[in-house]
C-alpha positions as a printed Julia matrix, in Angstrom:
153×3 Matrix{Float64}:
  -5.22   -5.11   19.48
  -5.34   -1.2    18.82
  -3.78   -0.57   22.28
  -1.07   -3.0    21.67
  -0.25   -1.59   18.18
  -0.26    1.92   19.62
   1.98    0.94   22.45
   4.46   -0.61   20.08
   4.4     2.48   17.83
   5.35    4.83   20.84
   8.5     2.55   21.2
   9.76    3.22   17.75
  13.24    4.74   17.22
  13.6     7.98   15.09
  15.36    5.79   12.39
  12.09    3.67   11.96
   9.96    6.85   11.69
  12.36    8.39    9.09
  12.39    5.08    7.1
   8.6     5.07    7.16
   8.18    8.68    6.17
  10.75    8.13    3.33
   9.01    5.0     2.08
   5.67    6.63    2.26
   6.88    9.66    0.06
   8.55    7.32   -2.43
   5.45    5.13   -2.66
   3.27    8.14   -3.16
   5.37    9.58   -5.97
   6.04    6.2    -7.58
   2.28    5.59   -7.87
   1.17    9.1    -8.41
   3.38    9.91  -11.38
   2.48    7.09  -13.79
  -1.22    7.25  -12.81
  -1.09   10.99  -13.31
  -2.37   11.84   -9.79
   0.54   14.26   -9.95
   0.35   16.04  -13.22
   3.46   15.49  -15.51
   4.57   15.31  -19.06
   5.8    11.8   -18.89
   2.36   10.15  -18.71
  -1.2    11.07  -19.76
  -4.62   10.13  -18.53
  -7.76    9.83  -20.62
 -10.17    9.93  -17.74
  -9.69   12.33  -14.84
  -8.9    10.95  -11.4
 -11.64   10.45   -8.93
 -11.85   12.16   -5.61
 -11.21    8.91   -3.77
  -7.99    8.16   -5.61
  -6.02   10.69   -3.75
  -7.31    9.4    -0.29
  -6.66    5.76   -1.32
  -3.02    6.75   -2.48
  -2.36    8.7     0.73
  -3.62    5.89    2.94
  -1.74    3.24    0.99
   1.44    5.41    1.15
   1.24    5.85    4.8
   0.47    2.1     5.52
   3.14    1.03    3.29
   5.69    3.33    4.92
   4.79    2.02    8.36
   4.88   -1.58    7.22
   8.44   -1.25    5.7
   9.5     0.63    8.87
   8.66   -2.63   10.96
  11.55   -4.33    9.21
  14.04   -1.86   10.44
  16.18   -3.05   13.42
  13.37   -5.45   14.43
  13.87   -8.8    16.02
  11.02  -10.26   14.04
  12.68   -9.18   10.79
  15.55  -11.51   11.47
  13.33  -14.57   12.12
  12.5   -14.96    8.39
   8.73  -14.29    9.05
   7.27  -12.64    6.0
   3.93  -11.37    4.98
   3.04  -11.04    1.41
  -0.21   -9.39    1.92
   1.56   -6.02    2.24
   3.33   -6.28   -1.11
   0.07   -7.35   -2.64
  -1.82   -4.53   -1.06
   0.63   -1.95   -2.3
   0.54   -3.28   -5.88
  -3.29   -3.33   -5.83
  -3.21    0.32   -5.2
  -1.75    0.95   -8.65
  -4.74   -0.73  -10.27
  -7.21    1.0    -8.01
  -6.11    4.55   -8.57
  -5.0     4.29  -12.24
  -6.93    5.34  -15.37
  -9.05    2.27  -16.29
  -8.56    2.85  -20.09
  -4.82    3.67  -19.76
  -3.82    0.39  -18.1
  -2.41   -1.88  -20.69
  -3.2    -5.08  -18.75
  -6.78   -4.01  -18.35
  -7.19   -2.97  -22.04
  -5.66   -6.28  -23.2
  -8.04   -8.28  -20.98
 -11.28   -6.26  -21.34
 -10.87   -3.74  -24.16
 -11.8    -0.18  -23.82
 -15.62   -0.71  -23.34
 -14.99   -3.58  -20.82
 -12.55   -1.36  -18.79
 -15.11    1.39  -18.41
 -18.01   -1.07  -17.89
 -16.5    -3.62  -15.62
 -13.17   -2.42  -14.31
 -13.95    1.24  -13.39
 -16.78    0.44  -10.98
 -14.47   -2.13   -9.23
 -11.71    0.29   -8.64
 -13.05    1.75   -5.19
 -13.27   -1.93   -4.06
  -9.75   -2.57   -5.11
  -8.73    0.52   -3.17
 -10.59   -0.7     0.02
  -9.06   -4.14   -0.41
  -5.52   -2.68   -0.8
  -5.97   -0.57    2.39
  -7.41   -3.41    4.35
  -4.61   -5.79    3.26
  -1.96   -3.27    4.25
  -3.7    -2.53    7.58
  -3.83   -6.09    8.36
  -0.33   -6.82    7.55
   0.8    -3.83    9.51
  -1.37   -4.72   12.65
   0.08   -8.28   12.47
   3.67   -7.25   12.08
   3.38   -4.68   14.94
   1.43   -6.85   17.31
   4.18   -9.6    16.9
   7.21   -7.2    17.61
   7.33   -7.81   21.34
   6.05  -11.49   21.26
   8.34  -14.2    22.55
   9.26  -17.01   20.3
   8.69  -20.46   21.51
  11.48  -22.83   20.49
  10.5   -25.69   18.3
  10.59  -29.1    19.88
């Protein structure tokens, strides 16, 4: 499977690589600013980011960029085949790297104490799940790029 994915990546056009890089940068900034992984004056964070938050965000950004690039000028993109695990994986990253007591949904569901006691320890698992879903979606998309469709009977 890895050899197949690597072989298909070698065949990518410059346009695909540029779309992937631009998407990765956009995802990084779109998640890093509201979660204050990039310090800014628009948002604040009560609890400092963990060391793994940056790595999780970088991995998610790269995988999301590559996944989006698979939809550029691809025969499989025109078949209507979709995979929602990539979208879910990207959204899951926002919860994984965000401040546990700054997330309004988590505070509403668990309260401040619950966010610290129950949600914060789960965040690394959410990060790994996010990266795993994106890697699976990417491998699935890339491995199907050169596959022949069998006409339905």
